[in-house]
N, C-alpha and C positions, 0 to 999 in steps of 0.2 A: 482325209489323208494329208492334205495340204496344211491344215491347221496343226496337226501333230508334228509335221516337219518344221513348221514355223516355230512352234513352242520349243522343240528340241534345239533348233539353231539359236533361238533367243537365250536359252539356258547355257549353251556352250559359249556364246558371246559374253554373257555376264560372268561366267567362271573365268574366261580368258582375261577380261578386264580386271577382275579381282586379283588374279595372279600377277598381272602386269603391275598393278598398284602396289602390291606387297613387295615385289622384287625391286621396284623403283625406290620405295621407302627404305628398304634395307641397304641399297647401294648408296643412297644419300648419307645415311648414318655412317657407313663404312668410310665414305669419302671424307666426311668431316673428321673422323677419328684419325685418318692417315695424314691429312694435309695440315692439321693444326698442331702447333707446338703445345706442350703441356701448359695448362693454366697455372701460372705461378705469380706470386707477388715479387719477392726478391729472392734470388736463389743462392746468394752468397752472404758471407759474414758482413756485419755492419762496418767493421773497421777496414774492409777491403777498399782500395782506391777505385775499383771498378764495381759498379752496381748494375745488375740486370733486372729488369722487370717488364711486365706486360703493359701495353697501353691500348686503350679503346676496345680491343678485341684480342682473342687468342692468336690472331694472325700477325700481330705486330709486337715487336719488342723494342725496348729502349735501353741503351747503355748510358750510364753517367760515369765519366772517367775524370778523376782529379789528377792534375799534373800541371805542367807548364810548357809553353812554346819556347824553343831554344833560341830563336831569334824573333825579331819583329816579323809579323806576317807579311808576306810579299804579294804584290798584285801581279797577276799573270797578264799576258797580252789580251786575253779574252775577258778580263775583269774578275776572274775568279781569284780568291785568296788561297795561298798555300803556305804551309809551314810544317816544321818537324816538332813533334810533341813527345815529351817524356813523362811517363806515368810516375806519380809520386811514390817514392819508396822502391822503385825498380833498381835493384842492386847492379844490374848490368847496364843501366842507363841507355836502354834501347830507344831508338827514335821511331815513332810512328809517323808516316807521311799522312798529312791531313789536307783537306781542301774544303772550301765553301764555294760551291759551284753556282748557287742561285743568287739572284740580285738582292734578296732580303734574307735575313737570318734572325732567329730569336736571340736577344741579349737579355740576360737575367741578372738581378741583384739580390743576394741573400743577406739577411740581417744577422750578422755575427757568426754564422756557421752554415754549412751546406744542408744541415737538417732543419734549419729555421725557415720562417716565412720568406717567400721570394716573390718578386715582381718581374714579369717577363714582357717584353715588347718587341714587335717586329721592327727590325732596324736595317737600314741600308748596309749592305755588305761593305761598301767603301768606308763606312764610319768605324768599323771594328778595329782597324789598326790604331785609331785615335783612343780607343777605349781599353785595349789590351796591349800590354808591353811584354817583351821577352822576359823570361824568368818569373813573371807574375803568376801566382797560383790561380788556376781557373778550373771550373767544372765544364767539361765538354760533353754535349749530348749527341748521341748517334742513334737514329731511329731506322729500323728495318721493317718494311711492310711486305707481306706476302699478298699475292692476288689470288684469283680463282684457280689459277693453274699451279699454285704452290709457291715455294721459295725460289727466288732467282739465284743464279750462280753467285752474284755479289752478296746476296743475303746469306747464303750458305757459307761462303768463305769468310765473311766478316764475323758471323756468329761463331764459327769454329775457332778462329784466331782469338777473339775476345774471351770466349769461354775457357780456352787453354790458359790465357793470361790470368783470368779470375782464379783458376785452379792453382796456378803457380804462387799467387799471392797468399792463398789460403794455406798452402803447404810450405811456404817460405823456401821454395826450391825453384831457382831461376835458371832455365836452360833452353826455353823455346826460342827458335830462330824465326823472327818475323820475315815472311817472304818479301823479297826485294820489290815486287810489284804491288804490294799491299798498300792501299790508300783508303783512309776513312773519310767519308763524306759527313761533314758536321752539320747538324740541324739547329744547334743552339750552343751558346757559350754563356756561362754564368760566373760571377765574381762575388766575393764576400765584401760587404761594406760594413762600416761600424754600426752597431746596433743603435736604433733611435731612442732607446730608453734613457 
């Protein structure tokens, strides 16, 4: 009698473990589907001054924005660089507040065009004002990273604003009002240098 009860308990235990594994597997697949943005290379037209693409994984996106800073970048008391940025071709000449909050930032040089070969190096933030001047055309990189809990509020608000701006440039219809408290955190700045050919 004890052996039959033991066998019955063992079978129930194995079935329970099997069901738990199946449910866990399905929940993991569902979680990945919900928390990841769509896998995409570049979602907008090539002539758009804002390009969006994925980096490293589906949880990260990078925007490349061509335009210029309206004045030389200013050093804040805490060492951060701040400045207002206008996107190339923006008929409303809206200004995006930007900041480089970290001590080092990537500085890149493109040979002849932003679609050409580029070289990037990690540069002291304090050196950037010596390399970039007001009204000089630059390519600004903004990277957004999601973690295991999903997209942060900053990620969501930045992605929404930049996606709306991409759409406006594609439709050639400019009306979006950039929120007053909207600030872009810059991860890299690139410039075009004469081709070495």
